[in-house]
SEROLO-451312 format. One record per residue: residue number from 1; residue in three letters; y, z, x of N, C-alpha, C in turn. Coordinates in Angstrom, 3 decimals. Example, Ala and Ser with C-alpha at 12.3 -4.5 7.8 and 13.67 -1.06 7.14 Angstrom:
# SEROLO-451312
{1 ala {-5.690 7.800 13.190} {-4.500 7.800 12.300} {-3.300 7.800 13.200}},
{2 ser {-2.250 7.080 12.850} {-1.060 7.140 13.670} {0.030 7.870 12.900}},
END
This chain:
# SEROLO-451312
{1 met {-1.184 0.495 0.924} {-0.326 0.171 0.439} {1.124 0.428 0.953}},
{2 lys {1.368 0.623 1.659} {2.417 0.626 2.594} {2.384 0.146 3.575}},
{3 lys {1.577 -1.475 3.805} {1.909 -2.197 4.770} {2.326 -3.806 3.418}},
{4 met {1.589 -3.570 2.406} {2.928 -4.637 1.660} {3.857 -3.848 0.950}},
{5 thr {4.290 -2.708 1.114} {6.029 -3.001 1.091} {6.919 -3.351 2.068}},
{6 ile {5.830 -2.732 3.627} {6.019 -3.512 5.051} {6.762 -5.367 4.627}},
{7 lys {5.721 -4.975 4.270} {5.690 -6.737 4.573} {6.473 -7.565 3.348}},
{8 thr {6.286 -6.322 1.426} {7.405 -7.063 1.330} {9.067 -6.646 1.601}},
{9 phe {9.273 -5.524 2.415} {10.832 -5.183 2.488} {11.396 -6.466 3.704}},
{10 val {10.480 -7.523 4.955} {11.502 -7.405 6.372} {10.731 -9.787 5.420}},
{11 leu {10.197 -9.515 4.566} {10.508 -10.790 3.113} {11.739 -10.343 2.846}},
{12 ser {11.710 -9.412 2.617} {13.061 -9.630 1.304} {14.028 -9.740 2.439}},
{13 phe {14.480 -9.402 3.434} {15.114 -8.955 4.516} {15.667 -10.155 4.376}},
{14 leu {14.600 -11.344 5.165} {14.948 -12.539 5.657} {15.216 -14.108 4.472}},
{15 thr {14.649 -13.708 3.719} {15.021 -14.315 1.911} {16.555 -14.139 2.552}},
{16 met {17.463 -13.552 2.325} {18.781 -12.587 1.913} {19.269 -12.955 3.288}},
{17 phe {18.562 -12.940 4.661} {20.214 -13.065 5.681} {19.526 -14.006 5.921}},
{18 thr {19.019 -15.546 5.434} {18.317 -17.362 4.994} {20.208 -17.298 4.653}},
{19 leu {19.672 -16.956 3.323} {21.153 -17.307 1.745} {21.904 -17.030 2.744}},
{20 leu {22.584 -16.013 2.970} {24.097 -15.806 4.157} {24.429 -16.894 4.960}},
{21 phe {23.028 -16.837 5.831} {24.023 -17.331 6.858} {23.185 -18.773 6.298}},
{22 leu {23.005 -19.773 5.075} {23.450 -20.753 4.528} {23.982 -20.890 3.951}},
{23 ala {24.733 -20.117 3.205} {26.242 -19.812 2.154} {27.295 -19.778 3.802}},
{24 ala {27.151 -19.574 5.190} {28.159 -18.346 5.879} {28.370 -20.544 5.999}},
{25 cys {27.751 -20.774 6.463} {27.413 -22.774 7.365} {28.202 -23.442 5.867}},
{26 ser {27.643 -23.898 4.888} {28.210 -24.625 3.849} {29.798 -24.004 3.458}},
{27 ser {30.687 -22.893 3.603} {31.824 -22.434 3.019} {33.016 -22.902 4.488}},
{28 ser {32.345 -23.315 5.744} {33.392 -23.272 6.299} {34.455 -24.562 6.522}},
{29 pro {35.493 -24.902 7.068} {36.124 -25.477 6.417} {35.357 -26.893 7.696}},
{30 lys {36.120 -28.155 6.959} {34.949 -29.005 7.824} {36.415 -30.325 7.723}},
{31 lys {36.491 -31.082 8.169} {37.913 -32.288 9.637} {37.532 -33.151 8.719}},
{32 ala {38.366 -34.236 8.615} {38.553 -36.000 8.460} {39.756 -36.768 9.667}},
{33 tyr {39.204 -37.491 10.441} {40.439 -38.439 10.678} {41.252 -39.380 10.674}},
{34 phe {41.453 -39.241 10.282} {42.808 -41.084 9.968} {43.867 -41.453 11.099}},
{35 gln {43.715 -42.944 10.754} {43.860 -43.327 12.070} {44.969 -44.698 11.094}},
{36 leu {46.297 -45.129 11.007} {46.731 -46.917 10.828} {47.724 -47.188 12.421}},
{37 ile {47.512 -47.846 12.599} {47.750 -48.240 13.637} {48.427 -50.564 14.204}},
{38 asp {48.517 -50.372 14.865} {49.773 -51.536 14.208} {50.039 -51.634 16.341}},
{39 gln {49.034 -53.115 17.151} {49.196 -53.061 18.157} {51.112 -53.948 18.882}},
{40 lys {50.899 -54.681 17.539} {52.016 -55.629 17.458} {53.625 -55.057 17.510}},
{41 thr {53.864 -54.212 16.898} {54.208 -52.889 16.233} {54.868 -52.040 17.535}},
{42 lys {53.991 -52.430 17.920} {53.635 -50.241 18.526} {54.212 -49.089 18.090}},
{43 gln {53.180 -49.302 16.822} {53.319 -48.038 15.993} {51.671 -47.206 15.067}},
{44 asp {51.508 -45.902 16.109} {50.318 -45.274 15.595} {50.636 -44.266 14.893}},
{45 ser {49.868 -44.092 13.796} {50.028 -43.043 13.034} {48.584 -42.584 13.088}},
{46 arg {48.549 -41.066 13.185} {47.175 -40.360 12.961} {47.334 -39.146 11.888}},
{47 ile {46.159 -38.799 11.361} {45.542 -37.821 9.939} {44.702 -37.038 10.131}},
{48 thr {44.698 -35.858 10.605} {44.278 -34.840 10.632} {43.923 -34.162 9.150}},
{49 leu {42.662 -34.042 8.089} {43.214 -33.427 6.797} {41.521 -32.436 7.331}},
{50 glu {41.933 -31.263 7.552} {41.131 -29.746 7.256} {40.810 -30.332 6.247}},
{51 tyr {39.886 -29.558 5.206} {39.266 -29.582 3.667} {38.211 -27.815 3.867}},
{52 lys {37.885 -27.664 2.724} {36.760 -27.326 2.301} {36.443 -28.298 0.625}},
{53 gly {35.383 -28.146 0.498} {34.922 -28.961 -0.687} {36.080 -29.529 -0.448}},
{54 asp {36.602 -29.874 -2.131} {38.044 -30.765 -2.020} {39.166 -30.609 -2.374}},
{55 asp {38.779 -29.490 -1.643} {40.117 -28.224 -1.456} {41.033 -28.367 -0.250}},
{56 leu {42.197 -30.122 0.218} {43.021 -29.471 1.489} {43.213 -29.209 1.527}},
{57 leu {43.411 -28.344 3.019} {43.948 -27.170 3.467} {44.847 -27.624 4.667}},
{58 asn {44.719 -28.309 5.475} {45.810 -28.934 5.838} {45.473 -30.639 6.550}},
{59 asn {46.362 -30.375 6.132} {47.268 -32.650 6.359} {47.839 -32.274 8.408}},
{60 glu {47.949 -32.865 9.068} {48.006 -32.946 10.634} {48.578 -34.206 10.718}},
{61 thr {49.990 -34.531 11.611} {49.907 -36.445 11.505} {51.109 -35.697 11.877}},
{62 ser {50.382 -36.861 13.350} {51.153 -36.600 14.816} {51.286 -38.261 14.313}},
{63 asn {52.413 -39.395 15.111} {53.311 -40.074 14.910} {54.442 -40.802 15.538}},
{64 val {53.699 -42.442 17.003} {54.430 -42.796 18.124} {54.791 -43.655 17.048}},
{65 phe {55.786 -44.250 17.677} {57.232 -45.808 16.768} {57.504 -46.211 17.985}},
{66 tyr {57.500 -47.515 18.665} {58.571 -47.163 19.693} {59.675 -48.504 19.244}},
{67 tyr {60.796 -48.575 20.042} {61.717 -48.756 19.080} {62.189 -50.878 19.170}},
{68 glu {61.879 -50.823 20.515} {62.003 -52.447 20.261} {61.715 -52.747 19.910}},
{69 pro {60.464 -52.605 18.845} {59.871 -53.775 18.587} {59.857 -53.487 16.725}},
{70 ile {60.663 -52.708 16.720} {61.082 -52.264 15.230} {63.007 -52.182 15.364}},
{71 gly {63.056 -52.988 16.097} {64.332 -53.780 15.773} {65.777 -52.099 15.872}},
{72 leu {64.621 -51.020 16.823} {66.032 -49.987 16.811} {66.294 -49.360 18.425}},
{73 thr {66.946 -48.428 18.815} {67.417 -48.136 19.853} {67.178 -46.674 19.851}},
{74 lys {67.278 -45.784 20.867} {67.101 -43.706 20.427} {68.327 -43.430 19.479}},
{75 asp {69.467 -44.577 20.135} {71.013 -43.857 19.421} {70.660 -44.361 17.768}},
{76 thr {69.985 -45.937 17.440} {70.335 -46.179 16.329} {68.722 -44.981 15.047}},
{77 ala {67.838 -44.826 15.975} {66.587 -44.051 15.680} {66.877 -42.398 15.402}},
{78 lys {67.530 -42.002 16.261} {68.372 -40.655 15.618} {69.530 -40.475 14.078}},
{79 glu {69.746 -41.479 14.327} {70.936 -42.522 13.441} {70.397 -42.267 12.016}},
{80 gln {69.094 -43.183 11.879} {68.683 -43.716 11.017} {67.817 -42.403 9.998}},
{81 ile {67.143 -41.241 11.172} {65.858 -40.917 10.750} {66.191 -39.509 11.427}},
{82 gly {67.410 -37.830 11.437} {67.986 -37.344 11.297} {68.771 -36.714 10.142}},
{83 gly {69.031 -37.106 9.083} {69.589 -37.349 8.157} {67.708 -36.558 7.313}},
{84 tyr {67.501 -37.426 7.282} {65.712 -37.728 6.452} {65.114 -36.317 7.093}},
{85 met {65.230 -36.203 8.511} {64.862 -34.488 9.717} {65.551 -33.233 8.518}},
{86 lys {66.447 -33.746 8.306} {67.168 -32.914 7.895} {66.891 -31.982 6.209}},
{87 thr {66.083 -32.869 5.634} {65.535 -32.303 4.647} {64.052 -31.982 4.199}},
{88 leu {63.521 -31.575 5.351} {62.583 -31.328 6.188} {62.098 -29.777 6.594}},
{89 glu {63.500 -29.529 6.910} {63.987 -27.918 7.131} {63.881 -26.872 5.954}},
{90 asn {62.714 -25.997 6.409} {62.846 -24.333 5.826} {62.491 -25.049 4.324}},
{91 ile {60.900 -25.561 4.583} {60.379 -26.008 3.369} {58.754 -24.337 4.084}},
{92 lys {58.118 -24.431 3.157} {57.183 -23.290 2.982} {56.153 -24.287 2.786}},
{93 gly {55.340 -23.701 4.345} {53.490 -24.377 4.250} {54.527 -25.389 5.778}},
{94 leu {54.832 -25.622 6.038} {55.831 -27.577 6.708} {55.889 -27.381 8.073}},
{95 thr {55.741 -27.167 9.028} {56.385 -27.732 10.844} {56.412 -28.699 10.355}},
{96 asn {57.876 -29.344 12.146} {57.934 -30.556 11.660} {58.873 -31.363 12.904}},
{97 lys {58.757 -31.392 13.765} {59.212 -31.532 14.641} {58.613 -32.995 15.432}},
{98 ile {60.230 -33.975 16.505} {60.548 -35.155 16.198} {61.051 -35.015 17.814}},
{99 glu {60.311 -35.523 18.282} {61.140 -36.194 19.490} {61.220 -37.835 20.058}},
{100 tyr {62.863 -37.951 20.813} {62.927 -38.821 20.706} {62.829 -39.285 22.991}},
{101 lys {62.163 -40.478 22.713} {62.182 -41.013 24.047} {62.929 -41.677 24.763}},
{102 asp {63.028 -42.117 26.251} {63.466 -43.342 26.161} {63.112 -44.528 24.888}},
{103 asp {61.933 -45.747 25.421} {61.158 -46.159 25.132} {61.149 -45.583 23.562}},
{104 his {60.602 -44.893 22.923} {59.715 -44.652 21.510} {59.711 -42.839 20.776}},
{105 leu {59.370 -42.591 19.949} {59.954 -41.510 19.335} {58.965 -41.039 18.720}},
{106 thr {58.212 -39.828 18.945} {57.509 -39.429 18.808} {56.943 -38.151 17.203}},
{107 gln {56.539 -37.849 16.640} {56.779 -36.862 14.739} {54.993 -36.184 15.312}},
{108 lys {55.221 -34.774 15.253} {54.163 -34.582 14.807} {54.739 -33.544 13.400}},
{109 met {54.079 -33.527 12.316} {53.960 -32.725 11.028} {52.777 -32.203 10.858}},
{110 thr {52.757 -30.890 10.299} {51.781 -29.694 9.694} {52.135 -29.365 7.909}},
{111 met {51.531 -29.340 7.731} {51.074 -28.800 5.646} {50.552 -28.482 5.734}},
{112 asp {50.929 -26.907 5.308} {49.432 -25.977 5.263} {49.558 -25.599 3.793}},
{113 phe {48.886 -25.762 3.243} {48.861 -25.867 1.509} {48.666 -24.925 1.458}},
{114 ser {48.123 -23.788 2.286} {47.720 -22.470 1.644} {49.112 -21.509 1.909}},
{115 lys {50.050 -22.305 2.190} {51.253 -21.348 2.125} {52.650 -21.914 1.536}},
{116 ala {51.821 -23.685 1.344} {52.983 -24.497 0.446} {53.338 -24.156 -0.502}},
{117 asp {54.317 -24.994 -1.042} {55.084 -24.633 -2.727} {54.046 -25.797 -2.943}},
{118 ile {53.011 -25.717 -3.909} {53.118 -27.536 -3.769} {54.352 -28.258 -4.874}},
{119 ser {54.951 -27.693 -5.720} {55.883 -27.579 -6.645} {57.083 -28.647 -5.330}},
{120 glu {57.646 -28.006 -4.438} {58.687 -27.899 -3.791} {58.656 -29.076 -2.803}},
{121 leu {56.974 -29.560 -2.338} {57.136 -31.008 -1.439} {56.600 -31.893 -2.475}},
{122 lys {56.599 -31.735 -3.591} {56.074 -32.762 -4.528} {57.719 -33.143 -4.782}},
{123 ser {58.754 -32.177 -5.155} {59.921 -32.757 -5.417} {60.733 -33.021 -4.005}},
{124 lys {59.983 -33.503 -2.772} {60.586 -33.215 -1.699} {60.071 -35.254 -1.303}},
{125 gln {58.813 -35.711 -2.446} {58.493 -36.917 -2.557} {57.298 -36.681 -0.894}},
{126 leu {56.610 -35.616 -0.778} {56.000 -35.360 0.899} {54.359 -35.232 0.466}},
{127 ile {54.330 -34.982 -0.924} {52.875 -35.749 -1.810} {53.208 -36.426 -3.381}},
{128 gln {52.720 -36.796 -3.424} {52.182 -37.441 -4.991} {51.020 -36.678 -6.119}},
{129 thr {51.335 -36.287 -7.134} {50.155 -35.650 -8.069} {49.986 -37.445 -8.901}},
{130 asp {49.395 -37.049 -9.770} {49.142 -38.151 -10.781} {50.276 -37.438 -12.076}},
{131 gly {51.494 -38.576 -12.571} {52.506 -38.313 -13.615} {52.843 -36.176 -12.753}},
{132 asp {53.290 -36.050 -14.481} {54.441 -35.042 -14.263} {53.393 -32.935 -14.094}},
{133 gln {51.736 -33.788 -13.650} {51.033 -32.316 -13.843} {51.797 -31.643 -13.200}},
{134 lys {50.958 -30.459 -13.620} {51.166 -29.429 -11.827} {49.958 -29.372 -11.486}},
{135 ala {50.328 -29.888 -10.442} {48.557 -29.581 -9.392} {48.266 -27.631 -9.227}},
{136 asn {47.320 -26.805 -8.539} {47.355 -26.028 -8.138} {46.286 -25.961 -6.573}},
{137 tyr {46.152 -27.601 -6.702} {45.773 -27.843 -5.301} {45.979 -29.007 -5.143}},
{138 ile {45.654 -29.327 -3.804} {45.138 -30.621 -3.492} {43.809 -31.605 -3.034}},
{139 ser {43.218 -32.945 -3.666} {42.215 -32.892 -3.622} {41.620 -33.472 -2.319}},
{140 tyr {41.216 -33.453 -2.222} {40.762 -34.234 -0.229} {40.349 -34.898 -0.622}},
{141 lys {39.605 -35.325 -1.771} {38.876 -37.120 -2.586} {40.220 -37.914 -2.670}},
{142 glu {41.052 -37.679 -4.137} {42.670 -38.246 -3.563} {43.206 -38.546 -2.836}},
{143 thr {43.632 -37.837 -1.572} {43.915 -37.895 -0.130} {43.530 -38.496 0.847}},
{144 val {41.933 -39.089 0.586} {40.925 -40.487 1.118} {41.607 -41.249 0.665}},
{145 lys {41.367 -41.381 -1.239} {41.111 -43.011 -1.700} {43.533 -43.439 -1.552}},
{146 ser {43.865 -41.839 -1.074} {45.808 -42.906 -0.740} {45.152 -43.654 0.357}},
{147 leu {45.041 -42.364 1.053} {45.100 -43.060 2.252} {44.227 -44.594 2.537}},
{148 glu {43.664 -44.340 2.205} {43.044 -45.913 2.399} {43.783 -46.995 1.323}},
{149 ala {43.638 -46.670 0.984} {44.888 -47.480 0.105} {46.072 -47.952 0.742}},
{150 ser {46.604 -47.409 1.640} {47.841 -47.343 1.969} {47.096 -48.395 3.791}},
{151 gly {46.035 -48.389 4.068} {45.217 -49.124 4.966} {45.093 -47.604 5.784}},
{152 tyr {44.633 -47.063 5.459} {44.499 -46.187 6.441} {43.380 -46.369 7.077}},
{153 lys {42.628 -46.017 8.522} {40.381 -46.024 8.432} {40.595 -44.719 9.403}},
{154 glu {39.147 -44.418 8.146} {38.577 -43.211 8.499} {38.653 -43.806 9.951}},
{155 val {38.282 -42.256 10.928} {38.185 -42.230 12.690} {36.690 -41.154 12.701}},
{156 lys {35.998 -41.721 13.587} {34.785 -40.876 13.562} {34.750 -39.995 14.580}},
{157 asp {34.642 -38.675 14.470} {34.920 -37.936 15.591} {36.607 -37.564 16.120}},
{158 gly {37.239 -38.189 15.462} {38.379 -37.861 15.916} {38.769 -38.665 17.040}},
{159 lys {37.417 -39.880 17.137} {37.765 -41.221 17.908} {39.139 -42.217 18.278}},
{160 phe {40.374 -41.849 18.230} {40.932 -42.551 17.991} {41.568 -43.883 18.445}},
{161 glu {41.544 -44.340 18.117} {42.187 -46.032 19.086} {43.520 -45.965 19.640}},
{162 glu {43.431 -46.239 21.115} {45.302 -45.612 21.731} {45.709 -47.427 21.735}},
{163 leu {47.069 -46.693 21.541} {47.860 -47.886 21.498} {48.396 -48.810 22.745}},
{164 lys {48.353 -49.722 23.052} {47.970 -50.712 24.848} {49.435 -51.180 25.027}},
END
């Protein structure tokens, strides 16, 4: 009788441990990578999405734009982009940094949807939702559809194409 109880206890413990382990593994966030690159105009946009299920947690975007192929100079780029950059200041959950180099600019923008006010992001046209619906989360699946419709391609394992 005692032998059966120990065996039952051990099997129960192993079963519980396995279930907890599987639950922990399945609940960790995943990442997906997307890129829109144009070698002719020397523009490169890279997006890393962190998600759990259909819930988008973070969106990190890195952009590189060379001035000359799109008819800008460093000064005209600063003028044209400067006003827009001011509209992105002090938005909860958003970090945005731009650097103007001699021949190109780099931008890095991160949206942390756990901290952000989705209504504010929508009003600043940083995200889109269907109609006038109030969104309580950002859909990973819908975001992927939107990116692909805009010409972005999924990149496996974060192995992005480089500008030449």
